[in-house]
DRENKOLMI-162961 format. One line per field, with one value per residue (C-alpha): x, y, z; residue number from 1. Coordinates in nm, 2 decimals. Example, Ala and Ser with C-alpha at 12.3 -4.5 7.8 and 13.67 -1.06 7.14 Angstrom:
residues 2
X = (1.23 | 1.37)
Y = (-0.45 | -0.11)
Z = (0.78 | 0.71)
i = (1 | 2)
END
This chain:
residues 344
X = (9.18 | 9.55 | 9.76 | 10.01 | 10.35 | 10.61 | 10.91 | 11.23 | 11.60 | 11.58 | 11.31 | 11.53 | 11.83 | 11.63 | 11.50 | 11.85 | 12.02 | 12.28 | 12.34 | 12.16 | 12.49 | 12.54 | 12.19 | 12.26 | 12.59 | 12.42 | 12.13 | 12.35 | 12.58 | 12.89 | 13.17 | 13.35 | 13.04 | 13.05 | 12.84 | 12.66 | 12.56 | 12.45 | 12.21 | 12.08 | 12.00 | 11.82 | 11.62 | 11.52 | 11.43 | 11.19 | 11.05 | 10.98 | 10.86 | 11.11 | 11.13 | 11.46 | 11.43 | 11.58 | 11.61 | 11.80 | 12.01 | 12.11 | 12.22 | 12.45 | 12.60 | 12.58 | 12.42 | 12.08 | 12.04 | 11.96 | 12.13 | 12.03 | 11.97 | 12.04 | 11.94 | 12.12 | 12.00 | 12.05 | 11.71 | 11.47 | 11.20 | 10.95 | 10.67 | 10.52 | 10.68 | 11.02 | 10.85 | 10.65 | 10.97 | 11.15 | 10.90 | 10.82 | 11.17 | 11.30 | 11.65 | 11.56 | 11.35 | 11.63 | 11.87 | 11.63 | 11.58 | 11.96 | 12.02 | 11.73 | 11.85 | 12.15 | 12.00 | 11.68 | 11.84 | 12.05 | 11.75 | 11.88 | 11.63 | 11.65 | 11.58 | 11.52 | 11.66 | 11.61 | 11.81 | 11.81 | 11.95 | 12.28 | 12.08 | 11.93 | 12.27 | 12.43 | 12.13 | 12.16 | 12.53 | 12.46 | 12.19 | 12.41 | 12.69 | 12.45 | 12.37 | 12.03 | 12.18 | 12.50 | 12.60 | 12.47 | 12.44 | 12.44 | 12.31 | 12.47 | 12.29 | 12.47 | 12.84 | 12.88 | 12.74 | 12.92 | 12.76 | 13.03 | 13.31 | 13.09 | 13.04 | 13.42 | 13.50 | 13.25 | 13.39 | 13.05 | 13.05 | 12.93 | 12.95 | 12.84 | 12.65 | 12.82 | 13.16 | 13.17 | 13.18 | 13.46 | 13.77 | 13.66 | 13.82 | 13.50 | 13.43 | 13.20 | 13.07 | 13.02 | 12.98 | 13.24 | 13.01 | 13.26 | 13.27 | 12.89 | 12.90 | 13.15 | 12.92 | 12.64 | 12.86 | 12.99 | 12.64 | 12.50 | 12.80 | 12.77 | 12.40 | 12.50 | 12.43 | 12.62 | 12.46 | 12.46 | 12.36 | 12.33 | 12.10 | 12.32 | 12.22 | 12.28 | 12.63 | 12.73 | 12.67 | 12.99 | 12.81 | 12.67 | 13.02 | 13.16 | 12.89 | 12.94 | 13.32 | 13.30 | 13.05 | 13.27 | 13.59 | 13.44 | 13.29 | 13.62 | 13.79 | 13.54 | 13.62 | 13.34 | 13.50 | 13.18 | 12.82 | 12.55 | 12.43 | 12.20 | 12.14 | 11.85 | 11.74 | 11.70 | 11.32 | 11.08 | 10.98 | 11.34 | 11.39 | 11.10 | 11.22 | 11.59 | 11.50 | 11.30 | 11.60 | 11.83 | 11.60 | 11.61 | 11.99 | 12.02 | 11.69 | 11.84 | 11.99 | 11.97 | 12.12 | 12.06 | 12.23 | 12.03 | 12.19 | 11.90 | 11.60 | 11.34 | 11.47 | 11.49 | 11.13 | 11.04 | 11.27 | 11.10 | 10.76 | 10.89 | 11.03 | 10.69 | 10.53 | 10.76 | 10.68 | 11.02 | 11.01 | 11.22 | 11.44 | 11.37 | 11.45 | 11.63 | 11.80 | 11.79 | 12.00 | 11.92 | 12.11 | 12.01 | 11.81 | 11.53 | 11.16 | 11.13 | 11.33 | 11.07 | 10.78 | 10.91 | 10.76 | 10.96 | 11.14 | 11.48 | 11.82 | 12.01 | 12.33 | 12.27 | 12.34 | 12.34 | 12.21 | 12.07 | 12.41 | 12.59 | 12.35 | 12.40 | 12.77 | 12.75 | 12.54 | 12.80 | 13.07 | 12.89 | 12.84 | 13.21 | 13.30 | 13.05 | 13.23 | 13.58 | 13.61 | 13.98 | 13.92 | 14.08 | 13.87 | 13.77 | 13.62 | 13.44 | 13.37 | 13.11 | 13.12 | 12.82 | 12.69 | 12.47 | 12.12 | 11.99 | 11.61 | 11.40 | 11.49 | 11.84)
Y = (-5.19 | -5.08 | -4.98 | -5.24 | -5.18 | -5.03 | -5.26 | -5.17 | -5.22 | -5.50 | -5.67 | -5.65 | -5.78 | -6.08 | -6.16 | -6.13 | -6.32 | -6.04 | -5.78 | -5.45 | -5.28 | -5.46 | -5.36 | -5.00 | -5.01 | -5.15 | -4.91 | -4.61 | -4.70 | -4.76 | -4.90 | -5.24 | -5.44 | -5.80 | -5.80 | -6.11 | -5.95 | -5.64 | -5.85 | -6.05 | -5.73 | -5.56 | -5.88 | -5.86 | -5.50 | -5.59 | -5.89 | -5.69 | -5.38 | -5.16 | -4.80 | -4.63 | -4.29 | -4.08 | -3.77 | -3.95 | -4.13 | -3.80 | -3.66 | -3.96 | -4.00 | -3.63 | -3.76 | -3.71 | -4.07 | -3.94 | -3.95 | -3.71 | -3.82 | -3.50 | -3.44 | -3.14 | -3.01 | -2.70 | -2.54 | -2.49 | -2.76 | -2.60 | -2.70 | -3.04 | -3.15 | -3.25 | -3.43 | -3.63 | -3.71 | -3.80 | -4.06 | -4.19 | -4.23 | -4.58 | -4.44 | -4.25 | -4.52 | -4.77 | -4.52 | -4.48 | -4.86 | -4.92 | -4.66 | -4.77 | -5.13 | -5.02 | -4.75 | -4.93 | -5.23 | -4.98 | -4.77 | -4.47 | -4.24 | -4.11 | -3.75 | -3.65 | -3.31 | -3.16 | -2.84 | -2.64 | -2.30 | -2.16 | -2.04 | -2.38 | -2.55 | -2.31 | -2.35 | -2.73 | -2.73 | -2.51 | -2.74 | -3.04 | -2.86 | -2.79 | -3.16 | -3.19 | -3.50 | -3.69 | -3.73 | -3.73 | -3.95 | -3.71 | -3.72 | -3.43 | -3.37 | -3.09 | -3.02 | -2.69 | -2.80 | -2.64 | -2.86 | -3.14 | -2.88 | -2.70 | -3.03 | -3.10 | -2.75 | -2.79 | -3.13 | -3.30 | -3.68 | -3.72 | -3.97 | -3.91 | -4.17 | -4.11 | -3.95 | -3.58 | -3.37 | -3.15 | -3.27 | -3.26 | -3.45 | -3.63 | -4.01 | -4.16 | -4.48 | -4.52 | -4.76 | -4.84 | -4.67 | -4.70 | -5.08 | -5.07 | -4.89 | -5.14 | -5.43 | -5.28 | -5.24 | -5.59 | -5.73 | -5.53 | -5.63 | -5.99 | -5.98 | -5.88 | -5.50 | -5.31 | -4.96 | -4.89 | -4.56 | -4.43 | -4.20 | -4.05 | -3.90 | -3.52 | -3.43 | -3.26 | -3.58 | -3.78 | -4.11 | -4.01 | -3.92 | -4.25 | -4.46 | -4.28 | -4.32 | -4.69 | -4.76 | -4.56 | -4.73 | -5.08 | -5.01 | -4.87 | -5.20 | -5.36 | -5.12 | -4.87 | -4.54 | -4.35 | -4.39 | -4.13 | -4.03 | -3.78 | -3.65 | -3.73 | -3.62 | -3.95 | -3.93 | -4.14 | -3.84 | -3.75 | -4.11 | -4.08 | -3.75 | -3.85 | -4.17 | -3.98 | -3.74 | -4.04 | -4.19 | -3.87 | -3.89 | -4.27 | -4.42 | -4.77 | -4.80 | -5.16 | -5.14 | -4.89 | -4.83 | -4.60 | -4.46 | -4.54 | -4.77 | -4.49 | -4.34 | -4.69 | -4.75 | -4.42 | -4.51 | -4.84 | -4.67 | -4.43 | -4.71 | -4.88 | -4.56 | -4.57 | -4.93 | -5.05 | -5.38 | -5.46 | -5.67 | -5.78 | -5.45 | -5.27 | -5.43 | -5.21 | -5.22 | -5.00 | -4.91 | -4.95 | -5.28 | -5.08 | -5.15 | -4.97 | -5.25 | -5.50 | -5.27 | -5.22 | -5.43 | -5.63 | -5.64 | -5.47 | -5.62 | -5.38 | -5.31 | -5.38 | -5.07 | -5.21 | -4.89 | -5.06 | -5.21 | -4.88 | -4.68 | -4.93 | -4.90 | -4.52 | -4.55 | -4.78 | -4.54 | -4.24 | -4.43 | -4.52 | -4.15 | -4.05 | -4.29 | -4.19 | -3.85 | -3.92 | -4.18 | -4.11 | -4.01 | -4.32 | -4.44 | -4.77 | -4.87 | -5.13 | -5.35 | -5.36 | -5.67 | -5.73 | -5.87 | -6.03 | -6.02 | -5.99 | -5.65 | -5.75)
Z = (10.92 | 10.96 | 10.66 | 10.53 | 10.68 | 10.44 | 10.38 | 10.56 | 10.50 | 10.75 | 10.54 | 10.23 | 10.43 | 10.55 | 10.20 | 10.05 | 10.33 | 10.39 | 10.65 | 10.68 | 10.61 | 10.29 | 10.17 | 10.26 | 10.07 | 9.75 | 9.76 | 9.82 | 9.53 | 9.73 | 9.51 | 9.55 | 9.64 | 9.50 | 9.18 | 9.29 | 9.61 | 9.42 | 9.21 | 9.51 | 9.70 | 9.41 | 9.36 | 9.72 | 9.68 | 9.40 | 9.60 | 9.91 | 9.74 | 9.93 | 9.80 | 9.88 | 10.04 | 9.76 | 9.97 | 10.25 | 10.00 | 9.83 | 10.17 | 10.23 | 9.88 | 9.76 | 9.45 | 9.29 | 9.18 | 8.83 | 8.49 | 8.21 | 7.85 | 7.66 | 7.30 | 7.17 | 6.84 | 6.63 | 6.68 | 6.97 | 7.00 | 7.23 | 6.98 | 6.92 | 6.59 | 6.74 | 7.03 | 6.79 | 6.60 | 6.92 | 7.03 | 6.68 | 6.54 | 6.63 | 6.68 | 6.99 | 7.14 | 7.11 | 7.28 | 7.57 | 7.60 | 7.61 | 7.88 | 8.09 | 8.08 | 8.28 | 8.51 | 8.61 | 8.79 | 8.99 | 9.10 | 8.90 | 8.73 | 8.37 | 8.30 | 7.94 | 7.84 | 7.49 | 7.43 | 7.10 | 7.19 | 7.33 | 7.64 | 7.69 | 7.67 | 7.92 | 8.16 | 8.13 | 8.21 | 8.51 | 8.63 | 8.60 | 8.78 | 9.07 | 9.10 | 8.94 | 8.77 | 8.84 | 8.47 | 8.12 | 7.81 | 7.52 | 7.16 | 6.98 | 6.65 | 6.48 | 6.39 | 6.56 | 6.89 | 7.18 | 7.45 | 7.45 | 7.51 | 7.78 | 7.96 | 7.95 | 8.08 | 8.36 | 8.47 | 8.41 | 8.38 | 8.02 | 7.74 | 7.38 | 7.16 | 6.83 | 6.75 | 6.82 | 6.50 | 6.65 | 6.83 | 7.20 | 7.49 | 7.58 | 7.59 | 7.33 | 7.19 | 6.82 | 6.53 | 6.27 | 6.01 | 5.73 | 5.78 | 5.76 | 5.43 | 5.30 | 5.40 | 5.20 | 4.89 | 4.91 | 4.93 | 4.64 | 4.42 | 4.53 | 4.43 | 4.08 | 4.09 | 3.82 | 3.86 | 4.23 | 4.39 | 4.75 | 4.96 | 5.23 | 5.56 | 5.63 | 5.51 | 5.83 | 6.04 | 6.10 | 6.07 | 5.73 | 5.60 | 5.72 | 5.57 | 5.23 | 5.26 | 5.34 | 5.05 | 4.81 | 4.90 | 4.88 | 4.54 | 4.42 | 4.51 | 4.27 | 3.99 | 4.04 | 3.99 | 4.02 | 4.15 | 4.20 | 4.54 | 4.69 | 5.04 | 5.26 | 5.61 | 5.79 | 5.75 | 5.55 | 5.33 | 5.25 | 5.13 | 4.89 | 4.74 | 4.73 | 4.54 | 4.28 | 4.24 | 4.18 | 3.92 | 3.73 | 3.70 | 3.68 | 3.57 | 3.53 | 3.88 | 4.00 | 4.35 | 4.63 | 4.96 | 5.20 | 5.51 | 5.74 | 5.74 | 5.76 | 5.44 | 5.28 | 5.36 | 5.18 | 4.89 | 4.84 | 4.83 | 4.57 | 4.36 | 4.37 | 4.25 | 3.95 | 3.88 | 3.99 | 4.18 | 4.49 | 4.47 | 4.11 | 3.95 | 4.23 | 4.53 | 4.84 | 5.16 | 5.46 | 5.78 | 6.14 | 6.16 | 6.33 | 6.34 | 6.01 | 5.84 | 5.95 | 5.86 | 5.50 | 5.22 | 5.13 | 5.46 | 5.44 | 5.41 | 5.64 | 5.83 | 6.20 | 6.42 | 6.78 | 6.93 | 7.25 | 7.32 | 7.24 | 7.47 | 7.75 | 7.71 | 7.73 | 8.05 | 8.21 | 8.11 | 8.27 | 8.59 | 8.60 | 8.56 | 8.82 | 9.06 | 8.94 | 8.77 | 8.71 | 8.44 | 8.11 | 7.81 | 7.62 | 7.30 | 7.24 | 6.88 | 6.79 | 6.47 | 6.23 | 6.07 | 5.77 | 5.83 | 5.50 | 5.43 | 5.12 | 4.97 | 4.85)
i = (1 | 2 | 3 | 4 | 5 | 6 | 7 | 8 | 9 | 10 | 11 | 12 | 13 | 14 | 15 | 16 | 17 | 18 | 19 | 20 | 21 | 22 | 23 | 24 | 25 | 26 | 27 | 28 | 29 | 30 | 31 | 32 | 33 | 34 | 35 | 36 | 37 | 38 | 39 | 40 | 41 | 42 | 43 | 44 | 45 | 46 | 47 | 48 | 49 | 50 | 51 | 52 | 53 | 54 | 55 | 56 | 57 | 58 | 59 | 60 | 61 | 62 | 63 | 64 | 65 | 66 | 67 | 68 | 69 | 70 | 71 | 72 | 73 | 74 | 75 | 76 | 77 | 78 | 79 | 80 | 81 | 82 | 83 | 84 | 85 | 86 | 87 | 88 | 89 | 90 | 91 | 92 | 93 | 94 | 95 | 96 | 97 | 98 | 99 | 100 | 101 | 102 | 103 | 104 | 105 | 106 | 107 | 108 | 109 | 110 | 111 | 112 | 113 | 114 | 115 | 116 | 117 | 118 | 119 | 120 | 121 | 122 | 123 | 124 | 125 | 126 | 127 | 128 | 129 | 130 | 131 | 132 | 133 | 134 | 135 | 136 | 137 | 138 | 139 | 140 | 141 | 142 | 143 | 144 | 145 | 146 | 147 | 148 | 149 | 150 | 151 | 152 | 153 | 154 | 155 | 156 | 157 | 158 | 159 | 160 | 161 | 162 | 163 | 164 | 165 | 166 | 167 | 168 | 169 | 170 | 171 | 172 | 173 | 174 | 175 | 176 | 177 | 178 | 179 | 180 | 181 | 182 | 183 | 184 | 185 | 186 | 187 | 188 | 189 | 190 | 191 | 192 | 193 | 194 | 195 | 196 | 197 | 198 | 199 | 200 | 201 | 202 | 203 | 204 | 205 | 206 | 207 | 208 | 209 | 210 | 211 | 212 | 213 | 214 | 215 | 216 | 217 | 218 | 219 | 220 | 221 | 222 | 223 | 224 | 225 | 226 | 227 | 228 | 229 | 230 | 231 | 232 | 233 | 234 | 235 | 236 | 237 | 238 | 239 | 240 | 241 | 242 | 243 | 244 | 245 | 246 | 247 | 248 | 249 | 250 | 251 | 252 | 253 | 254 | 255 | 256 | 257 | 258 | 259 | 260 | 261 | 262 | 263 | 264 | 265 | 266 | 267 | 268 | 269 | 270 | 271 | 272 | 273 | 274 | 275 | 276 | 277 | 278 | 279 | 280 | 281 | 282 | 283 | 284 | 285 | 286 | 287 | 288 | 289 | 290 | 291 | 292 | 293 | 294 | 295 | 296 | 297 | 298 | 299 | 300 | 301 | 302 | 303 | 304 | 305 | 306 | 307 | 308 | 309 | 310 | 311 | 312 | 313 | 314 | 315 | 316 | 317 | 318 | 319 | 320 | 321 | 322 | 323 | 324 | 325 | 326 | 327 | 328 | 329 | 330 | 331 | 332 | 333 | 334 | 335 | 336 | 337 | 338 | 339 | 340 | 341 | 342 | 343 | 344)
END
């Protein structure tokens, strides 16, 4: 019995109702192809089961057909704990999903790179410069990260998810985090809270600073000259411990804004351990609208952080810069919105 014949470009062209040349242009990422034709061709690729020859495609386009998703942290993560955190934290999963929603239909692969040392960052920039990936979507997790500047200096097509902590001429997508903090404040005040408090994220993270600033400014407009806050680490456990610290300084707090949903979930558990009911005794607002908001009991009122859309935008911007390296540095800022559930 003979093996089933592998689909060819001609098969795809016939299924799509276009010329072989058009199919080749779409698959090889040639610019200025009608978007409708682009979609029709990739549908035909899926229908026929055609697998592009990546090696031949690379020779034609001088591209690898790969975009890197780079997580740049302050310490090395050669051991298991960070990998468990990466795949367990809803934040990272949503970033991957958003990037893949753009790359997959175009037949572009995603390569995950986690770097935590100066040597690893230098090696990564060298690998990117040698064409192991055509560009990078970058999550920079610490304020003194040199990677964004290194990528700029090397002329790598790269876009950050989140504003860089240092002024660097690199494109980024971000959320209006201060507006999100203000939404939380307005909601707690509107629900009658008169003793609000906050659990922030790490102080060195720009998003944490902005959420605190937005919360503080909105409360000040309502006459709250002061409110207690303490710092968490964006983890469930840090939310628990931060809440207990807050209760020590303000045992009668009745409103709580928490800078991400995982910490809010931990804070709610700690409130329960202290016989404080949510929302009857303490109203809680989280941030992200991640799966942790739905897993919390009661489910979290939270500020929606459209990470999937932001990551998709970053992927689009990287592809544009791969096609045209002369594009100017650009920022795209998304607006948050409040999602009201049972916790406040």
